[in-house]
N, C-alpha and C positions, 0 to 999 in steps of 0.2 A: 317608686318609693313614696313614702308619705311626704317627703320634701318636694318631690316633683309634682305630686298631686296638689299640694298646697300652692306651689308656684303657678300651676296651671289655672287654678281658681283665681289667684291674686293677679295674674297678668291682665285680666279684664278690669280689675279694680285699679290697678296702676294706670292703665289707659284712661279710665274714667277720670281720675284725678288730673292727669295731664290734659285731657280734652277740655275739662272745665276751666283749667287755668289759661289755656291758649285761645279759646274760641272767641272771646270778646273782641280782640283787635281785628281779626279778619272779618268778623261780622260788621264792625264799624267801617272797615275799608271797602269791602266788596258787597255788602248788603246782607240782610238777614236771610232773604230767600236763597241767595247763592250758597250760603253756609248750610242752610237746611237741605238744599239739594245735594251738597257734598256729603252731609250726614246720611241722607237716604241712600246714596250710592255706597257709602261705607257700610251701612247696615246690610245691604244686599250682598256685597262682596264678602263681608266677614261671616255672615250666616252660611253662605255656600262654601267659603273657604274652610271654616271649622268643620263643616259636615264632610267635606271631601279631603281633609288633611291626610297626607300620606306618612307624616312622621310628627313627632312631638314638637319640633321647632316650628313647623308650619302651623300646627294647632295653636301654639303660643302666639305667633305673629298675628293670626287672624282674630284670636281672642283679644289681644291688645288693641287691634284696630277697632273691633266692636266696642271696646271700652272707651276709646277715644271718641267714637261717635256718640256714645251714651253721654259722656261728659259734656261734649259740645252741645248736644241737644238740650241738656239740662240747663244750660246757660242761655242759648239762643231762642229756644221755643217760648219761654215765658216773656222774654223781651219782645219777640215778634207778636205774640198774642196781645200784650199790653199796647203795642203801637198800632195794631190794626183794628182794635176794638173801640167802638164808640164808648164814651165814658159811662153811659147807663148800663152797658153789658160787661165792662172790663173786669170787674171783680169776679163775676160769675164764670167768665170764660177762663180766667187764670185758675180758679178753683177747679173747673172742669178738667183742665190739663192734669192737675194732681190726681183727681179721681180716675182719669183714664190711665195714668201710670199704674196706680194700684190695681185697677181692673185688669190691665195687661199682665201684671205679675200673677194675678190669680188665674187668668186664662192659661198662662205659661205653665204654672204648676199643674193645672188640670190636664192640659194636653200632654205634658211630660208623663203624668201618671198613666194616662191611657196608652201612650206609646210604650211605656215600660211594661204594661200588662200584655200588650199584643205582640211585641217584637222581642227577639232574643237580645240579651245584654250586649253581645258583640256588635250589633248594628243599631240598637235602640238609641244610643247616645248620638250617633250621627244624625238620625231623624230628629232628635230633640234640638240639635243645633240647626239643622236644615229647614225645619218648619218655620223658623223665624224669618226665612226668606219671603214667606207669603205676606205677612203684614208689612215687611220692608218694601216689597214691590208696590204694594198699595200706597204706602207713604210716598214712595218715589213718584208714582204717577200723579198723585194728588198735588204734590209740590209744584209740578209744572203749571198747574192751574191757579196757584196762589198769587195774589198781587204782591208786589214789593211793599215793604213798610212805608206808609206815607211819611212818617217822621224821617226815616232815612233818606227818602227822596227829597224832602224839603231841605234837610241839612246839606245835602249834596247840590242844592240849587235847581232841582228839577221841579219847580213849582207846579207846572201844568200836570205833570204825571202824578204828583202828590194829590192834587185836587181830584183828578180822575180816579185814583185809587180810593180816596175817601168817599167819593160818590158811589163807586161800585160797592164799597163796604157798608154803606148805609148811614154815613155820618149825616146828621141833620143839617149842618151848616159847614161844609168843607172849607169855604173861604175863611170863615172866622176861626176854624180850627187851625188852618194854615198860619194865620197871624199869631195864634197862641204858641204854635210850635216854633216859629221864627223868633218870637219874643223870649222864649225860654232858652234858646241857644244863643 
């Protein structure tokens, strides 16, 4: 029905709102990297779950999960980028995040258009959801190689790890930056 179609679309948006509201506290408690890893896993699971859904309720559940991941990422990713970026690159990198979101939406529209032209409608929608698994797996793999946020480490009392992370990230004076972080908190 039109109502069930509307709720199917809205289920991801409801998840997005919820994810954006609840992601901050776990990111503060467990770290930005841990939450981004959780988001990456949720992306993979939700893309495959929606593609392979055997009924409407399963489809709704996985769309909702994907929405939660999108909402959490929309909060945690800019925080992470700001905290791992040396001051001279911070603005550019946060702006690049926004550009990548828009570019990703464009690529999704283009890939969905191609899929719709090549496959029958009965299966095309599954491929449209499932193809999201490819960038999701890439994000998951990359997340394992990211350092934890130096700010989060410093706030948690892991001074040496914070300095090591800032050194790895190219901060010009990690010790001075550590003092600024500690003074701000």
